[in-house]
C-alpha positions as CSV (number, residue, x, y, z in Angstrom):
1,M,114.3,149.1,104.9
2,Q,111.4,151.5,104.4
3,G,108.6,151.6,107.0
4,D,105.9,151.2,104.4
5,E,107.6,148.1,103.0
6,T,108.0,146.6,106.5
7,K,104.3,147.3,107.2
8,D,103.4,145.6,103.9
9,L,105.5,142.5,104.8
10,I,103.9,142.3,108.2
11,G,100.5,142.5,106.6
12,R,101.4,139.7,104.2
13,I,102.8,137.6,107.1
14,A,99.4,138.0,108.9
15,L,97.9,136.3,105.9
16,G,100.4,133.4,106.2
17,D,102.8,134.4,103.4
18,R,106.1,132.6,104.1
19,L,108.0,134.5,101.4
20,A,107.1,137.8,103.1
21,F,108.3,136.3,106.4
22,A,111.6,135.3,104.9
23,A,112.0,138.7,103.4
24,L,111.2,140.4,106.7
25,Y,113.7,138.1,108.4
26,N,116.5,138.9,106.0
27,Q,115.9,142.6,106.2
28,T,115.4,143.0,110.0
29,A,117.4,140.2,111.7
30,P,120.7,142.1,112.1
31,K,119.0,145.0,113.9
32,L,116.8,142.8,116.1
33,F,119.8,140.5,116.9
34,A,121.7,143.6,118.0
35,I,118.9,144.5,120.4
36,C,118.8,141.0,121.8
37,L,122.6,140.9,122.1
38,R,122.8,144.3,123.8
39,I,120.3,143.2,126.5
40,L,121.4,139.6,127.0
41,R,125.1,140.1,126.6
42,D,125.4,136.5,125.5
43,R,125.5,135.5,121.8
44,A,123.9,132.0,122.3
45,E,121.0,133.5,124.3
46,A,120.6,136.3,121.9
47,E,120.3,133.8,119.0
48,E,117.7,131.9,120.9
49,A,115.9,135.1,121.7
50,L,115.9,136.1,118.1
51,Q,114.4,132.8,117.1
52,E,111.6,133.3,119.6
53,V,111.1,136.9,118.4
54,Y,110.4,135.7,114.9
55,I,108.1,133.0,116.1
56,S,106.2,135.8,118.0
57,I,106.2,138.0,114.9
58,W,104.7,135.1,112.9
59,Q,102.0,134.5,115.5
60,R,101.2,138.1,116.3
61,A,101.4,139.7,112.8
62,R,97.6,139.9,112.8
63,S,97.6,142.1,115.9
64,F,99.9,144.7,114.3
65,Q,98.1,147.9,113.4
66,A,99.8,150.0,110.8
67,T,98.1,153.1,111.9
68,S,99.2,152.8,115.6
69,G,102.9,153.3,115.1
70,S,106.0,152.4,113.1
71,S,106.6,148.8,112.2
72,S,110.3,149.0,113.2
73,A,109.3,150.2,116.7
74,W,106.8,147.3,116.9
75,L,109.5,144.8,115.9
76,A,112.1,146.3,118.2
77,A,109.6,146.2,121.1
78,I,109.0,142.5,120.5
79,A,112.8,141.8,120.5
80,R,113.4,144.0,123.6
81,N,110.5,142.4,125.6
82,R,111.5,138.9,124.7
83,S,115.1,139.6,125.7
84,I,114.1,141.1,129.0
85,D,111.9,138.1,129.7
86,L,114.8,135.8,129.1
87,L,117.0,138.0,131.3
88,R,114.5,137.8,134.1
89,A,114.2,134.0,133.7
90,R,117.9,133.7,134.4
91,K,118.8,133.0,138.0
92,P,120.9,136.0,139.1
93,V,124.5,135.4,139.9
94,A,124.0,137.1,143.3
95,D,121.2,134.6,144.2
96,E,123.6,131.7,143.4
97,L,126.2,133.2,145.6
98,D,123.8,133.9,148.4
99,S,122.5,130.3,148.3
100,A,126.0,129.0,148.3
101,Y,126.6,130.7,151.7
102,D,123.5,129.0,153.0
103,L,124.8,125.6,152.3
104,A,126.3,123.8,155.3
105,N,130.0,122.9,155.0
106,S,130.1,119.2,154.9
107,E,133.6,119.2,156.4
108,S,133.9,119.6,160.1
109,D,136.0,122.3,161.6
110,P,139.0,121.2,163.7
111,E,137.3,121.7,167.0
112,S,134.4,119.5,166.0
113,K,136.8,116.8,164.7
114,A,138.7,116.9,168.0
115,A,135.4,116.6,170.0
116,T,134.2,113.7,167.9
117,K,137.5,111.9,168.2
118,D,137.5,112.4,172.0
119,E,133.9,111.2,172.2
120,G,134.9,108.1,170.2
121,R,137.8,107.4,172.6
122,R,135.4,107.7,175.6
123,I,132.9,105.3,174.0
124,D,135.7,102.8,173.3
125,T,136.8,103.0,176.9
126,C,133.3,102.5,178.2
127,M,132.8,99.5,175.8
128,E,135.8,97.9,177.4
129,E,134.0,97.9,180.7
130,L,131.2,95.7,179.3
131,E,131.5,91.9,179.2
132,A,133.0,90.9,175.8
133,D,129.8,89.2,174.5
134,R,127.7,92.2,175.5
135,A,130.0,94.6,173.8
136,V,129.9,92.6,170.6
137,A,126.1,92.5,170.8
138,V,125.9,96.3,171.2
139,K,128.2,96.9,168.3
140,R,126.3,94.5,166.0
141,A,123.0,96.0,167.1
142,Y,123.8,99.7,166.9
143,V,126.6,99.8,164.4
144,E,125.8,97.0,162.0
145,G,122.1,97.2,162.5
146,L,121.3,93.6,163.3
147,S,117.8,93.0,164.8
148,Y,117.3,91.6,168.3
149,Q,116.2,88.2,166.8
150,E,119.3,88.0,164.6
151,L,121.5,88.7,167.6
152,A,119.6,86.2,169.8
153,D,120.1,83.5,167.1
154,Q,123.9,84.4,166.8
155,F,124.5,84.2,170.5
156,G,122.2,81.3,171.1
157,V,120.0,83.0,173.7
158,P,116.3,83.7,173.9
159,L,115.0,86.9,172.4
160,N,114.1,88.5,175.7
161,T,117.5,87.7,177.1
162,M,119.1,89.6,174.2
163,R,116.8,92.6,174.8
164,T,117.8,92.6,178.5
165,W,121.6,92.4,177.6
166,L,121.3,95.3,175.2
167,R,119.2,97.4,177.6
168,R,121.5,96.8,180.6
169,S,124.6,97.4,178.4
170,L,123.2,100.7,177.2
171,L,122.5,101.8,180.8
172,K,126.1,101.0,181.7
173,L,127.4,102.9,178.7
174,R,125.3,105.9,179.6
175,E,126.6,105.8,183.2
176,C,130.2,105.5,182.0
177,M,129.8,108.4,179.5
178,E,128.3,110.7,182.2
179,R,131.4,110.3,184.4
């Protein structure tokens, strides 16, 4: 396409001429798509960028000044800048890898698993030292999440008695665990 013809089409686009826009698209799309594809290296993104390039051309045609430079350079600059903007908007692969290393591993290592298992055995041993009803009350309160009032009702004791049972049981458990 000749530079003068492109300048003429851009001038007509500035006046809202849709036929001129279609003609410009048909004549320049392959070159502008190649620019987008070369920068983005992804066909789908390049197609999206090309669409945005032509939207930008439609909106900015009034700002084009034929005396300031070639029309093909102006079009190429719009395509290049839009592609670079999309490239910058991507989250770099390196950042994704770096953030993956920052994530905590949800699976415990063998040493942690062994320590947790040992801790569980010690708690079970200490729970056996409590009176049976006190051990059940502790499990229901701190494992099942029952309230003091619910436990008092289940065991048929006053609320303050249940609080005392749990407090004394926890103190015994702490003493046992520290041995």
